[in-house]
C-alpha positions in Angstrom: 62.2 2.3 29.4 60.6 1.9 26.0 56.6 2.3 25.7 54.7 -0.3 23.8 53.6 0.8 20.5 49.8 1.4 20.7 47.4 0.5 17.6 43.9 1.8 17.2 41.3 -0.3 18.3 39.3 -1.3 15.2 36.0 -1.6 17.3 36.3 2.1 18.4 34.9 4.9 16.3 37.6 7.7 15.8 35.1 10.6 15.1 33.5 10.1 18.3 30.1 10.0 16.4 27.6 7.0 17.1 27.9 4.4 14.3 25.4 4.8 11.7 22.8 2.2 11.2 23.1 0.1 8.0 20.2 0.7 5.7 18.2 -2.3 4.7 17.7 -2.4 0.9 15.1 -5.3 0.7 12.0 -3.1 1.9 12.8 -0.8 -1.0 12.8 -3.9 -3.4 9.5 -5.2 -2.1 7.8 -1.9 -2.3 9.6 -0.8 -5.5 9.1 -3.7 -7.9 5.2 -4.1 -7.8 5.1 -0.2 -8.2 7.2 -0.3 -11.3 5.2 -3.3 -12.6 1.9 -1.4 -12.1 3.2 1.6 -13.9 4.3 -0.4 -16.9 0.9 -2.2 -17.2 -0.7 1.4 -16.9 1.2 2.5 -19.7 0.6 -0.5 -21.8 -3.2 -0.2 -21.1 -3.3 3.5 -22.1 -1.5 2.9 -25.1 -3.7 0.1 -26.3 -6.9 1.9 -25.8 -5.6 5.0 -27.5 -4.2 3.2 -30.1 -7.8 2.1 -31.3 -9.3 4.2 -34.3 -12.9 5.3 -34.7 -15.1 3.0 -36.8 -16.5 4.5 -40.0 -19.4 3.1 -42.1 -19.7 3.2 -45.8 -22.9 2.9 -47.8 -21.4 0.0 -49.9 -18.0 -1.6 -50.7 -14.8 0.1 -49.8 -14.5 3.5 -51.2 -18.1 4.7 -51.2 -19.6 7.4 -49.4 -19.1 7.5 -45.5 -22.1 7.6 -43.4 -21.8 10.0 -40.6 -23.8 8.7 -37.8 -23.6 5.2 -36.0 -26.0 3.6 -38.3 -29.6 2.0 -37.9 -31.2 1.4 -34.5 -31.9 -2.1 -33.3 -33.2 -3.6 -30.1 -30.2 -4.1 -27.4 -28.0 -1.5 -29.5 -25.3 -0.1 -27.0 -24.0 3.4 -27.0 -20.7 2.8 -28.7 -21.9 0.2 -31.2 -21.5 1.1 -35.0 -24.2 -0.4 -37.1 -25.0 -0.7 -40.8 -27.3 -2.4 -43.0 -26.1 -5.8 -44.2 -23.9 -5.3 -47.2 -22.2 -2.1 -46.0 -18.7 -1.8 -45.1 -17.4 -0.8 -41.6 -13.8 0.0 -41.2 -12.0 0.2 -37.9 -8.2 -0.3 -37.1 -7.3 -0.2 -40.8 -9.5 -3.3 -41.5 -12.7 -3.0 -43.7 -15.5 -5.4 -42.8 -18.2 -6.0 -45.6 -20.9 -8.4 -44.1 -23.6 -9.7 -46.4 -27.3 -10.4 -45.5 -28.1 -13.5 -43.5 -29.3 -16.4 -45.3 -31.0 -19.5 -44.2 -29.0 -22.5 -45.3 -30.2 -26.0 -45.1 -27.8 -28.9 -45.2 -27.7 -32.6 -44.1 -26.4 -31.6 -40.6 -29.4 -29.1 -40.1 -30.1 -25.4 -40.9 -27.9 -22.6 -40.4 -27.8 -18.6 -40.7 -24.7 -17.5 -42.6 -23.4 -14.3 -43.9 -20.5 -13.8 -46.3 -17.8 -11.7 -44.9 -15.0 -9.8 -46.7 -12.1 -8.3 -44.9 -9.6 -6.1 -46.4 -6.5 -4.6 -44.8 -6.6 -0.9 -45.9 -3.4 -0.2 -43.6 0.1 -0.4 -44.1 1.1 -3.0 -41.6 0.0 -6.6 -41.2 -3.2 -7.0 -39.2 -4.9 -10.1 -37.5 -8.4 -11.5 -38.1 -10.4 -14.0 -36.6 -13.1 -15.9 -38.2 -14.8 -17.6 -35.4 -14.4 -16.2 -31.9 -15.1 -12.5 -32.7 -18.7 -13.3 -34.4 -22.1 -13.5 -33.0 -25.8 -13.0 -33.9 -28.7 -11.5 -32.2 -31.9 -13.2 -33.4 -35.3 -12.1 -33.8 -36.1 -12.7 -30.2 -33.0 -10.8 -28.7 -30.9 -13.9 -27.9 -27.2 -13.4 -28.7 -25.6 -16.7 -30.0 -22.2 -17.7 -30.7 -20.9 -18.7 -34.1 -20.6 -22.2 -35.3 -19.1 -24.3 -38.3 -21.7 -24.5 -40.9 -22.0 -27.1 -43.6 -21.8 -26.4 -47.4 -20.1 -23.1 -46.9 -16.6 -22.0 -47.1 -16.0 -20.7 -43.6 -14.0 -17.4 -42.9 -10.7 -18.5 -41.3 -8.4 -16.9 -39.1 -4.9 -15.4 -39.7 -3.0 -12.3 -40.7 -3.5 -9.9 -43.6 -0.7 -8.1 -45.5 -1.3 -4.7 -46.4 -3.9 -4.6 -49.2 -4.6 -8.3 -48.3 -8.3 -9.8 -48.6 -9.8 -12.6 -46.7 -13.5 -14.0 -47.7 -15.5 -16.6 -46.2 -18.8 -17.3 -44.3 -19.6 -16.9 -40.6 -22.7 -19.2 -39.6 -24.9 -19.7 -36.6 -27.1 -22.7 -35.5 -30.7 -22.3 -36.7 -31.8 -25.9 -36.2 -34.5 -24.6 -33.8 -35.9 -22.6 -36.7 -35.4 -18.8 -37.8 -38.5 -16.6 -37.0 -39.3 -13.7 -39.1 -37.9 -10.3 -37.9 -34.6 -8.4 -37.4 -31.1 -10.2 -37.0 -28.0 -8.3 -36.2 -24.6 -9.9 -36.9 -22.2 -8.8 -34.3 -18.5 -8.4 -34.4 -16.5 -7.9 -31.1 -12.6 -8.3 -31.0 -12.0 -10.9 -28.6 -8.4 -9.7 -27.7 -9.3 -6.0 -27.7 -9.7 -4.0 -24.4 -12.5 -2.2 -26.0 -16.3 -3.3 -25.8 -17.4 -1.4 -28.9 -19.2 -3.6 -31.4 -19.6 -3.6 -35.1 -23.3 -4.6 -36.2 -24.8 -5.3 -39.5 -28.8 -5.4 -39.5 -30.6 -8.2 -41.7 -34.4 -8.8 -41.8 -35.6 -12.1 -42.5 
């Protein structure tokens, strides 16, 4: 009598050990992706903040004697502001900014306060500059006003400077309500920088 050939049951575990539960992958994906993104953003923020160079003040055009402190005091000056008298040069992030004294300009459209600005790229890479959003003025009463488009003055444009390149133009502020005598401060604050440090040029009208 022949015995039928028996085949192993595929549903049985030959080792006698209970079957392992399958690990689910999706919880690790849900947790891991945000962690990786957060880490990448943190590295980018640290790199951006760490890459900003300290501002230096010179007493005149680029190349003159460097002023050691953070410049003259003015009402509302913040701890990390770097100030200078109008006409001096402040250099930061390989851009040297020379801002002239404020002048009251009358035109058919009204009155404006304008300063002539010269920006020189003293670095070895291309560098961006902005002639509108980055500029403000603090008036004699302490109010900080945005820049505007002044009449009868070539305005400072926005763009990119090659190494050694220069851009010159005016930044202007509305003065149709008048310009009371006193201390005025032209303020530069990089709109697209994580830093809140400002550059300031003090004028007296």
